[in-house]
N, C-alpha and C positions, 0 to 999 in steps of 0.2 A: 517452781513449776506449780501452776494453779490447779486446784482440785474443785471442780464444780459438780458436786455429787447429786444435785437435784434436791427438791424440797424433802432435803434429807431429813406430921407431924401436926395433925394438930401439932403444937409446939414440940420440937425435938424429934419429929418423925424422921426415922432414918431408913436405910435400905432394907434392913431386916423387917421393919414394919411394912414397907411396900411389898416385900415378898410375901409376908403373912397375909396382907390384904388380897393379893392375887390368888393365894391358896384358898382363902375363904370364898372368893368369887367362883373358883372352880367347884368347890364343894356345894355352893348354892345352886350352880348350874345342874349338877348331878341330881339334886333333890327336887328340881323343878321350880325353885324359887327365883326371885328377881336376880338378874346378873348385873354385877357392877364391873364395867370395863375400865381397867387402869388407864387406857389411852384417853378416856373421856372424863375421868374424875379429876377435879381441880385439886392439885397437890403442890406443895413447894417443890421447885425443881431439884433441890438437893438439900443436904444439911449444911450448917455452917462449918462443921468440922470437915466435911468432905470437900467443901469449897476451898478451905484453907489448904488441904492436902493437894488439891488440883493445882493451886497456885504454886505451891512448893515444888511439885513435880515438874511443872512447866519451867520454872526458873532453873532447876537443875539441868533439864534437858537443853534449854536455851544456852546455858553457859558451856555445856559440853560441846555443843555444835559450834558455838562461836570460837572456842579455844582451838578446836581441830579444823575449823572451816569444813565441816562435814554435815551436810543437810540431812543425812539419814538419822542423825542422833536426836533431832527434835521433830522429825516428820510426824511422829505419832501424837505430838502435842500441839500442832498447829493445823489450821485449815483455812479455807476461804481466802480472803484478801491478805491476811497476815501471812499465810503459808506462801502465797505467790511472791510477796515482798521478801520474806525471810530466806526462802530457798534460792532466789536469784542473788541476794546479797552474799550468801554462803558460797554459791557457785563462783561468783566473781573473785571472792577472797581466796578460794582454793586454787583457782587458775593462776593467780598472782603469787600465792604463798602456799605451795604444795605441802610444806611441812607444818602448816598451822598458822594461827594468827599471832604475829609477833607483838601486837599491841593489845592482846587480850586482857581485859580487866573484868572480873566477875560482876554480873548484874546483881544488885541487891534490892529486893522489893520489901518495904517495911510499911508499918502503919496501915495494914490492909483493912479495908471496910467492904463488907460483902453485901450486895443488894440482890436478893434472891426472889424472883417472882413466883407467885402461886398461880399455876396454870394447868390446863389440860393438854394432852397430846404431846407429840414430839415435833421439833427438838425441845429438850429441856435446856435451860440456859441461865446464867447468872453473870453479874458484873462485879469485878474486883477493882476497887479504887485504892491505889497505893502511892506511896512515895518511892522514889528511886534514887540511886546514887549516880544517875546519869540524867541528862536533860534538864539541867538547872533545878528550879523548884517546882516545876510543873507536876501535876498529878497524873499518874499513868492509869488509864482506864482500859482494862482488859475484859473482853466478853468471851466467856467459855461456853461451849455448846457440846451436846452429844445427842445421839439418835437412838440410844437404847441403854438399858441398865448395865449391860456388860461392856459397853464402849468406854474408851478413855476420854476424859474431858479434854477438849482441844480449844485453844485460843483462836478465835476467828477474827477478832478486831483488837487493835491497839491504837489508842489515840492519846494525845497529851493535851491536858487542859490546864489553864492558868489557875493558881490557887484561888479559892473563893468562887469560882465559876461553875462548879458542879452543883446542880440544883438539889433541893430537898425533894425526896420521893414520897409519894403516897404509900402508906403501909397500913396493914390492919393491926388489930390489937396485939398480935403476936410478932409483929415486925416483918411480915412477908409483904413483898412489893406486888404491884399490879402490872402485868404485861399488857401493852397496847397492841391490839390486832393490826396487822399490816395495812388493812383497808379501812381502818377506823375513820369515821366521818365526823368525830367530835373534836378534831384538831384542824388547824389551818391547812396543813398539807399532810395527808396520810403518809405514814412511813413508807408504804409501797411506792409512793410517787416522788420521794425525795431525790433519788439518784437521777431519774429522768429530768426533774425540774432543775436540779443543780447543773447538770451538763448542758441543758438548754440555756440556763442563765449565763454560763461561762461563754457560750457562743454569742448570744443575742442581748444579754443584759435583761433588765426588767425590774419589777418591784417586789418579787417574791422573797428576796433575801436581804437581810440587813447588811449595811456596809461593814466591812471588816477586812482583816488580813487575808482570809480565805475566800473572799467574795469580790468586792469592788477593787480592793488593792491588788489582788491577783490578776484581775482582768486588765487593770492599768499596766501592770508589769509586763504582761504578755503582749499588750499592744505596742509598748516601747521596743520590745525585742523582735517584733514581727518583721520590721524592715530596718536593716542596717546596711551600710555601704558594702556591696558585693555579696550580701547574704540575706535570704528571705526565710523566715520561719513561719510555718503553718501549724495550726493546732486543730485536732479533732478530739472530741470528748464523747464517751459512750457510757451509758448506765450499765451497772452490774447488779442484777437483782435475783438471780436464780440460785438454788441450792444453798451452799454455805456462804454465798455472797448476799443472801437475802437480808433485808433490814430487820433489826430487832429494836424494840422500843419499850421504855418504862414510863409509867404514869408519874408525872410530877405533882407535887402537892397543890399547885395552882390549877390543875386540870389539863395542862398541856402534856407534852411527851418529850423525853430525851431519847433521840433515835440515833442508832448506829447504821451507817450505810456505806456502800462501796461504789467506786467509779473507775473507769479506765481512760487514760489520756495518751494521745499520740502527739509527738512533737517532731516535725520534719524540717530539717535545715537543708536548704538548697543553695549552693554557691552559684554566683553569676558566671557566665562564660569567661574562661581565663582565670578565674579565681578558684580557691579551694575551701572546703569546709574546715574550720578550725579543728585541730586534732583533739579528740576527747581524752579524758583521763583514762588511766589503765583499767579502772573498774568498768567503765563503759565499753572499752575495747574488749574486755573479757566476755561481755555478753553480746557482742556484735557479730552477726553473720554477714558474709560478703565483704567486698572491698570498698572502702569509703573513697569514692572518686568525686562525684558531683553532689551527692546528698547523703544524709544520715537521718534515719527515722528511728526515734526512740519510743518505746512503749512503757508506760508507767501504770501501776495500780495504786489506788489511793483509798484510805479508810477515813471516813468523816464521822464526827459526832455533832449533832445539831439539836437545838431546842425548837420545837414546833408548837406555837401557842394553842391554847384552847380555842375552838371555834367561837367566833363572836368577840374575841379579845379586842381591846382598843388598838393594839399594835399586833397585826396578824403576820408580820414578817418573820421568816425563819432565821435564826441566828446560828451560824456555824461556829462552834466553840473550839474545835480542834481538827487537825488533818495531818495524817502521816502518809507520805507518798514514797514509793520506791521504784526504781527502774527494774523492769522484769525481762526486757529483751531489746535488741536494737538490730538494725539492718543497714548496711552500707551499699550504695549503688553508684 
């Protein structure tokens, strides 16, 4: 079930220092001096220790939910696109296995590298780049967000990227990264425009995106599937840009940006008169409302991570490095 909530240290600076800074600001207000607003001050989103703790808590909650097929066990640790995908997966699992996941194997995330932007305002967020005991040798990139100091860190994005493809980030002398504003004009495609441009590209093609598994190859695959004997498949793609589906981006060392964004995709299979839609697997059936007679419409949510080059680069095409997609609902008619 998706949750679209709306635009929700100097070195080693931690939460106690942030609280102390807020207290100082209140004191200065009372004395008539200049007020420093925490929401406007540029600060690291979190400490490295707290980022590591957030990753540990997410992993523990994820494993508990996966073992029991109980979405309530990690609901406080996921949001946005990842929550939509994860909760649907757990719902299907529980429908088919009410006693829990018979194939559960704990997820282990190791070799964690944290990239923490220094920014003003909420949400605060950071990226965890990890190895996992699942998904071959791909790096797991998780983006954690929160909208207040008392909130739990929640994973909004999960994407898998091939080893060696994660770019180097621009950092200051203390190792803090730079967040790229959603409407930044110094990159080829602003982060705010990526979801809309991507879904338009999937429909009509174009030159904005570099060829690859998640771009040209995916379009070719869908074209082959669109017409089969006795079955027509139609695709509709929609951008997701609001609340915890909003894009987040980090400045790369070369001046571009590594951006995380979301999208929604519909796939409708319609059988010819006298024919029937192939029976989907039990996980699809668990998320299907209605009776599948002539058609089946499936809704997917997808998380993407892409490199958008610096404005003026010789190659201005966006490269989609990774995509994780999950079925969230289906309807039979």
